[in-house]
Chimera marker file (.cmm) of the C-alpha trace (Angstrom):
<marker_set name="trace">
<marker id="1" x="4.014" y="20.543" z="23.919" r="1" g="1" b="0" radius="0.5"/>
<marker id="2" x="1.133" y="22.441" z="22.283" r="1" g="1" b="0" radius="0.5"/>
<marker id="3" x="-2.049" y="20.571" z="21.499" r="1" g="1" b="0" radius="0.5"/>
<marker id="4" x="-2.612" y="19.564" z="17.901" r="1" g="1" b="0" radius="0.5"/>
<marker id="5" x="-5.229" y="17.867" z="15.779" r="1" g="1" b="0" radius="0.5"/>
<marker id="6" x="-2.662" y="16.829" z="13.124" r="1" g="1" b="0" radius="0.5"/>
<marker id="7" x="-2.786" y="13.033" z="13.169" r="1" g="1" b="0" radius="0.5"/>
<marker id="8" x="0.765" y="12.635" z="11.903" r="1" g="1" b="0" radius="0.5"/>
<marker id="9" x="2.131" y="14.891" z="14.683" r="1" g="1" b="0" radius="0.5"/>
<marker id="10" x="0.134" y="12.994" z="17.261" r="1" g="1" b="0" radius="0.5"/>
<marker id="11" x="1.546" y="9.682" z="15.985" r="1" g="1" b="0" radius="0.5"/>
<marker id="12" x="5.092" y="11.114" z="15.961" r="1" g="1" b="0" radius="0.5"/>
<marker id="13" x="4.657" y="12.286" z="19.536" r="1" g="1" b="0" radius="0.5"/>
<marker id="14" x="3.371" y="8.855" z="20.611" r="1" g="1" b="0" radius="0.5"/>
<marker id="15" x="6.196" y="6.976" z="18.891" r="1" g="1" b="0" radius="0.5"/>
<marker id="16" x="8.962" y="9.235" z="20.086" r="1" g="1" b="0" radius="0.5"/>
<marker id="17" x="12.403" y="7.606" z="19.892" r="1" g="1" b="0" radius="0.5"/>
<marker id="18" x="11.129" y="4.009" z="20.055" r="1" g="1" b="0" radius="0.5"/>
<marker id="19" x="12.877" y="2.381" z="17.085" r="1" g="1" b="0" radius="0.5"/>
<marker id="20" x="10.531" y="-0.650" z="17.060" r="1" g="1" b="0" radius="0.5"/>
<marker id="21" x="7.447" y="1.546" z="16.906" r="1" g="1" b="0" radius="0.5"/>
<marker id="22" x="9.105" y="3.698" z="14.210" r="1" g="1" b="0" radius="0.5"/>
<marker id="23" x="9.732" y="0.574" z="12.097" r="1" g="1" b="0" radius="0.5"/>
<marker id="24" x="6.169" y="-0.668" z="12.612" r="1" g="1" b="0" radius="0.5"/>
<marker id="25" x="4.782" y="2.711" z="11.586" r="1" g="1" b="0" radius="0.5"/>
<marker id="26" x="6.947" y="2.796" z="8.459" r="1" g="1" b="0" radius="0.5"/>
<marker id="27" x="5.863" y="-0.648" z="7.489" r="1" g="1" b="0" radius="0.5"/>
<marker id="28" x="2.145" y="0.265" z="8.009" r="1" g="1" b="0" radius="0.5"/>
<marker id="29" x="2.674" y="3.370" z="5.865" r="1" g="1" b="0" radius="0.5"/>
<marker id="30" x="4.196" y="1.319" z="3.069" r="1" g="1" b="0" radius="0.5"/>
<marker id="31" x="1.387" y="-1.257" z="3.212" r="1" g="1" b="0" radius="0.5"/>
<marker id="32" x="-1.258" y="1.470" z="3.057" r="1" g="1" b="0" radius="0.5"/>
<marker id="33" x="0.500" y="3.199" z="0.198" r="1" g="1" b="0" radius="0.5"/>
<marker id="34" x="0.766" y="0.031" z="-1.905" r="1" g="1" b="0" radius="0.5"/>
<marker id="35" x="-2.874" y="-0.842" z="-1.220" r="1" g="1" b="0" radius="0.5"/>
<marker id="36" x="-3.951" y="2.663" z="-2.320" r="1" g="1" b="0" radius="0.5"/>
<marker id="37" x="-1.806" y="2.474" z="-5.478" r="1" g="1" b="0" radius="0.5"/>
<marker id="38" x="-3.410" y="-0.802" z="-6.501" r="1" g="1" b="0" radius="0.5"/>
<marker id="39" x="-6.910" y="0.495" z="-5.734" r="1" g="1" b="0" radius="0.5"/>
<marker id="40" x="-6.412" y="3.777" z="-7.596" r="1" g="1" b="0" radius="0.5"/>
<marker id="41" x="-4.890" y="2.105" z="-10.672" r="1" g="1" b="0" radius="0.5"/>
<marker id="42" x="-7.727" y="-0.429" z="-10.825" r="1" g="1" b="0" radius="0.5"/>
<marker id="43" x="-10.421" y="2.268" z="-10.474" r="1" g="1" b="0" radius="0.5"/>
<marker id="44" x="-8.718" y="4.454" z="-13.133" r="1" g="1" b="0" radius="0.5"/>
<marker id="45" x="-8.745" y="1.430" z="-15.442" r="1" g="1" b="0" radius="0.5"/>
<marker id="46" x="-12.463" y="1.032" z="-14.892" r="1" g="1" b="0" radius="0.5"/>
<marker id="47" x="-12.171" y="-2.532" z="-13.577" r="1" g="1" b="0" radius="0.5"/>
<marker id="48" x="-13.889" y="-4.238" z="-10.670" r="1" g="1" b="0" radius="0.5"/>
<marker id="49" x="-11.864" y="-6.405" z="-8.297" r="1" g="1" b="0" radius="0.5"/>
<marker id="50" x="-13.255" y="-9.497" z="-9.979" r="1" g="1" b="0" radius="0.5"/>
<marker id="51" x="-12.365" y="-8.218" z="-13.482" r="1" g="1" b="0" radius="0.5"/>
<marker id="52" x="-8.757" y="-7.473" z="-12.441" r="1" g="1" b="0" radius="0.5"/>
<marker id="53" x="-8.523" y="-10.832" z="-10.747" r="1" g="1" b="0" radius="0.5"/>
<marker id="54" x="-9.654" y="-12.544" z="-13.923" r="1" g="1" b="0" radius="0.5"/>
<marker id="55" x="-7.040" y="-10.659" z="-15.979" r="1" g="1" b="0" radius="0.5"/>
<marker id="56" x="-4.175" y="-11.851" z="-13.756" r="1" g="1" b="0" radius="0.5"/>
<marker id="57" x="-5.480" y="-15.363" z="-13.017" r="1" g="1" b="0" radius="0.5"/>
<marker id="58" x="-6.402" y="-15.029" z="-9.384" r="1" g="1" b="0" radius="0.5"/>
<marker id="59" x="-9.533" y="-14.523" z="-7.275" r="1" g="1" b="0" radius="0.5"/>
<marker id="60" x="-11.427" y="-11.385" z="-6.300" r="1" g="1" b="0" radius="0.5"/>
<marker id="61" x="-10.581" y="-12.058" z="-2.672" r="1" g="1" b="0" radius="0.5"/>
<marker id="62" x="-6.861" y="-11.829" z="-3.439" r="1" g="1" b="0" radius="0.5"/>
<marker id="63" x="-7.391" y="-8.397" z="-5.027" r="1" g="1" b="0" radius="0.5"/>
<marker id="64" x="-9.468" y="-7.352" z="-2.008" r="1" g="1" b="0" radius="0.5"/>
<marker id="65" x="-6.628" y="-8.399" z="0.339" r="1" g="1" b="0" radius="0.5"/>
<marker id="66" x="-4.068" y="-6.510" z="-1.789" r="1" g="1" b="0" radius="0.5"/>
<marker id="67" x="-6.175" y="-3.380" z="-1.532" r="1" g="1" b="0" radius="0.5"/>
<marker id="68" x="-6.406" y="-3.724" z="2.259" r="1" g="1" b="0" radius="0.5"/>
<marker id="69" x="-4.053" y="-1.300" z="4.049" r="1" g="1" b="0" radius="0.5"/>
<marker id="70" x="-3.399" y="-3.933" z="6.748" r="1" g="1" b="0" radius="0.5"/>
<marker id="71" x="-2.220" y="-6.598" z="4.287" r="1" g="1" b="0" radius="0.5"/>
<marker id="72" x="1.487" y="-7.354" z="4.682" r="1" g="1" b="0" radius="0.5"/>
<marker id="73" x="1.964" y="-10.005" z="1.976" r="1" g="1" b="0" radius="0.5"/>
<marker id="74" x="2.622" y="-7.894" z="-1.083" r="1" g="1" b="0" radius="0.5"/>
<marker id="75" x="5.094" y="-9.434" z="-3.504" r="1" g="1" b="0" radius="0.5"/>
<marker id="76" x="6.944" y="-7.792" z="-6.333" r="1" g="1" b="0" radius="0.5"/>
<marker id="77" x="5.820" y="-10.451" z="-8.737" r="1" g="1" b="0" radius="0.5"/>
<marker id="78" x="2.159" y="-9.895" z="-7.930" r="1" g="1" b="0" radius="0.5"/>
<marker id="79" x="2.573" y="-6.131" z="-8.251" r="1" g="1" b="0" radius="0.5"/>
<marker id="80" x="4.147" y="-6.656" z="-11.644" r="1" g="1" b="0" radius="0.5"/>
<marker id="81" x="1.282" y="-8.875" z="-12.754" r="1" g="1" b="0" radius="0.5"/>
<marker id="82" x="-1.224" y="-6.235" z="-11.696" r="1" g="1" b="0" radius="0.5"/>
<marker id="83" x="0.784" y="-3.432" z="-13.326" r="1" g="1" b="0" radius="0.5"/>
<marker id="84" x="0.988" y="-5.346" z="-16.615" r="1" g="1" b="0" radius="0.5"/>
<marker id="85" x="-2.733" y="-6.077" z="-16.556" r="1" g="1" b="0" radius="0.5"/>
<marker id="86" x="-3.459" y="-2.344" z="-16.032" r="1" g="1" b="0" radius="0.5"/>
<marker id="87" x="-0.955" y="-1.255" z="-18.690" r="1" g="1" b="0" radius="0.5"/>
<marker id="88" x="1.379" y="0.211" z="-16.094" r="1" g="1" b="0" radius="0.5"/>
<marker id="89" x="4.809" y="-0.446" z="-14.661" r="1" g="1" b="0" radius="0.5"/>
<marker id="90" x="6.141" y="-0.824" z="-11.132" r="1" g="1" b="0" radius="0.5"/>
<marker id="91" x="8.872" y="1.638" z="-10.185" r="1" g="1" b="0" radius="0.5"/>
<marker id="92" x="10.930" y="1.143" z="-7.075" r="1" g="1" b="0" radius="0.5"/>
<marker id="93" x="13.280" y="3.691" z="-5.540" r="1" g="1" b="0" radius="0.5"/>
<marker id="94" x="15.497" y="3.446" z="-2.470" r="1" g="1" b="0" radius="0.5"/>
<marker id="95" x="15.728" y="6.759" z="-0.695" r="1" g="1" b="0" radius="0.5"/>
<marker id="96" x="17.205" y="7.863" z="2.582" r="1" g="1" b="0" radius="0.5"/>
<marker id="97" x="14.897" y="8.173" z="5.631" r="1" g="1" b="0" radius="0.5"/>
<marker id="98" x="13.816" y="11.653" z="6.489" r="1" g="1" b="0" radius="0.5"/>
<link id1="1" id2="2" r="1" g="1" b="0" radius="0.2"/>
<link id1="2" id2="3" r="1" g="1" b="0" radius="0.2"/>
<link id1="3" id2="4" r="1" g="1" b="0" radius="0.2"/>
<link id1="4" id2="5" r="1" g="1" b="0" radius="0.2"/>
<link id1="5" id2="6" r="1" g="1" b="0" radius="0.2"/>
<link id1="6" id2="7" r="1" g="1" b="0" radius="0.2"/>
<link id1="7" id2="8" r="1" g="1" b="0" radius="0.2"/>
<link id1="8" id2="9" r="1" g="1" b="0" radius="0.2"/>
<link id1="9" id2="10" r="1" g="1" b="0" radius="0.2"/>
<link id1="10" id2="11" r="1" g="1" b="0" radius="0.2"/>
<link id1="11" id2="12" r="1" g="1" b="0" radius="0.2"/>
<link id1="12" id2="13" r="1" g="1" b="0" radius="0.2"/>
<link id1="13" id2="14" r="1" g="1" b="0" radius="0.2"/>
<link id1="14" id2="15" r="1" g="1" b="0" radius="0.2"/>
<link id1="15" id2="16" r="1" g="1" b="0" radius="0.2"/>
<link id1="16" id2="17" r="1" g="1" b="0" radius="0.2"/>
<link id1="17" id2="18" r="1" g="1" b="0" radius="0.2"/>
<link id1="18" id2="19" r="1" g="1" b="0" radius="0.2"/>
<link id1="19" id2="20" r="1" g="1" b="0" radius="0.2"/>
<link id1="20" id2="21" r="1" g="1" b="0" radius="0.2"/>
<link id1="21" id2="22" r="1" g="1" b="0" radius="0.2"/>
<link id1="22" id2="23" r="1" g="1" b="0" radius="0.2"/>
<link id1="23" id2="24" r="1" g="1" b="0" radius="0.2"/>
<link id1="24" id2="25" r="1" g="1" b="0" radius="0.2"/>
<link id1="25" id2="26" r="1" g="1" b="0" radius="0.2"/>
<link id1="26" id2="27" r="1" g="1" b="0" radius="0.2"/>
<link id1="27" id2="28" r="1" g="1" b="0" radius="0.2"/>
<link id1="28" id2="29" r="1" g="1" b="0" radius="0.2"/>
<link id1="29" id2="30" r="1" g="1" b="0" radius="0.2"/>
<link id1="30" id2="31" r="1" g="1" b="0" radius="0.2"/>
<link id1="31" id2="32" r="1" g="1" b="0" radius="0.2"/>
<link id1="32" id2="33" r="1" g="1" b="0" radius="0.2"/>
<link id1="33" id2="34" r="1" g="1" b="0" radius="0.2"/>
<link id1="34" id2="35" r="1" g="1" b="0" radius="0.2"/>
<link id1="35" id2="36" r="1" g="1" b="0" radius="0.2"/>
<link id1="36" id2="37" r="1" g="1" b="0" radius="0.2"/>
<link id1="37" id2="38" r="1" g="1" b="0" radius="0.2"/>
<link id1="38" id2="39" r="1" g="1" b="0" radius="0.2"/>
<link id1="39" id2="40" r="1" g="1" b="0" radius="0.2"/>
<link id1="40" id2="41" r="1" g="1" b="0" radius="0.2"/>
<link id1="41" id2="42" r="1" g="1" b="0" radius="0.2"/>
<link id1="42" id2="43" r="1" g="1" b="0" radius="0.2"/>
<link id1="43" id2="44" r="1" g="1" b="0" radius="0.2"/>
<link id1="44" id2="45" r="1" g="1" b="0" radius="0.2"/>
<link id1="45" id2="46" r="1" g="1" b="0" radius="0.2"/>
<link id1="46" id2="47" r="1" g="1" b="0" radius="0.2"/>
<link id1="47" id2="48" r="1" g="1" b="0" radius="0.2"/>
<link id1="48" id2="49" r="1" g="1" b="0" radius="0.2"/>
<link id1="49" id2="50" r="1" g="1" b="0" radius="0.2"/>
<link id1="50" id2="51" r="1" g="1" b="0" radius="0.2"/>
<link id1="51" id2="52" r="1" g="1" b="0" radius="0.2"/>
<link id1="52" id2="53" r="1" g="1" b="0" radius="0.2"/>
<link id1="53" id2="54" r="1" g="1" b="0" radius="0.2"/>
<link id1="54" id2="55" r="1" g="1" b="0" radius="0.2"/>
<link id1="55" id2="56" r="1" g="1" b="0" radius="0.2"/>
<link id1="56" id2="57" r="1" g="1" b="0" radius="0.2"/>
<link id1="57" id2="58" r="1" g="1" b="0" radius="0.2"/>
<link id1="58" id2="59" r="1" g="1" b="0" radius="0.2"/>
<link id1="59" id2="60" r="1" g="1" b="0" radius="0.2"/>
<link id1="60" id2="61" r="1" g="1" b="0" radius="0.2"/>
<link id1="61" id2="62" r="1" g="1" b="0" radius="0.2"/>
<link id1="62" id2="63" r="1" g="1" b="0" radius="0.2"/>
<link id1="63" id2="64" r="1" g="1" b="0" radius="0.2"/>
<link id1="64" id2="65" r="1" g="1" b="0" radius="0.2"/>
<link id1="65" id2="66" r="1" g="1" b="0" radius="0.2"/>
<link id1="66" id2="67" r="1" g="1" b="0" radius="0.2"/>
<link id1="67" id2="68" r="1" g="1" b="0" radius="0.2"/>
<link id1="68" id2="69" r="1" g="1" b="0" radius="0.2"/>
<link id1="69" id2="70" r="1" g="1" b="0" radius="0.2"/>
<link id1="70" id2="71" r="1" g="1" b="0" radius="0.2"/>
<link id1="71" id2="72" r="1" g="1" b="0" radius="0.2"/>
<link id1="72" id2="73" r="1" g="1" b="0" radius="0.2"/>
<link id1="73" id2="74" r="1" g="1" b="0" radius="0.2"/>
<link id1="74" id2="75" r="1" g="1" b="0" radius="0.2"/>
<link id1="75" id2="76" r="1" g="1" b="0" radius="0.2"/>
<link id1="76" id2="77" r="1" g="1" b="0" radius="0.2"/>
<link id1="77" id2="78" r="1" g="1" b="0" radius="0.2"/>
<link id1="78" id2="79" r="1" g="1" b="0" radius="0.2"/>
<link id1="79" id2="80" r="1" g="1" b="0" radius="0.2"/>
<link id1="80" id2="81" r="1" g="1" b="0" radius="0.2"/>
<link id1="81" id2="82" r="1" g="1" b="0" radius="0.2"/>
<link id1="82" id2="83" r="1" g="1" b="0" radius="0.2"/>
<link id1="83" id2="84" r="1" g="1" b="0" radius="0.2"/>
<link id1="84" id2="85" r="1" g="1" b="0" radius="0.2"/>
<link id1="85" id2="86" r="1" g="1" b="0" radius="0.2"/>
<link id1="86" id2="87" r="1" g="1" b="0" radius="0.2"/>
<link id1="87" id2="88" r="1" g="1" b="0" radius="0.2"/>
<link id1="88" id2="89" r="1" g="1" b="0" radius="0.2"/>
<link id1="89" id2="90" r="1" g="1" b="0" radius="0.2"/>
<link id1="90" id2="91" r="1" g="1" b="0" radius="0.2"/>
<link id1="91" id2="92" r="1" g="1" b="0" radius="0.2"/>
<link id1="92" id2="93" r="1" g="1" b="0" radius="0.2"/>
<link id1="93" id2="94" r="1" g="1" b="0" radius="0.2"/>
<link id1="94" id2="95" r="1" g="1" b="0" radius="0.2"/>
<link id1="95" id2="96" r="1" g="1" b="0" radius="0.2"/>
<link id1="96" id2="97" r="1" g="1" b="0" radius="0.2"/>
<link id1="97" id2="98" r="1" g="1" b="0" radius="0.2"/>
</marker_set>
């Protein structure tokens, strides 16, 4: 196997055919993606974490957790509250694995 500096290829090589590791990696990818979406939407709306928290009736620390890529407690209802406060909508799509 040729050497690479591509992080995704390195991870794929490390995971191999281990289905448990594949599932863990997929979940981590989803968590990171949701966290980034929340962060990007908040920044584009010009709000601080505290301001967004105030709009949806929660605390700044909750928003901070939601924007953390390691957080696994995202709920659809919370995402909808955030989307509404930022004048956006949540879209969900079920697609086949690559």
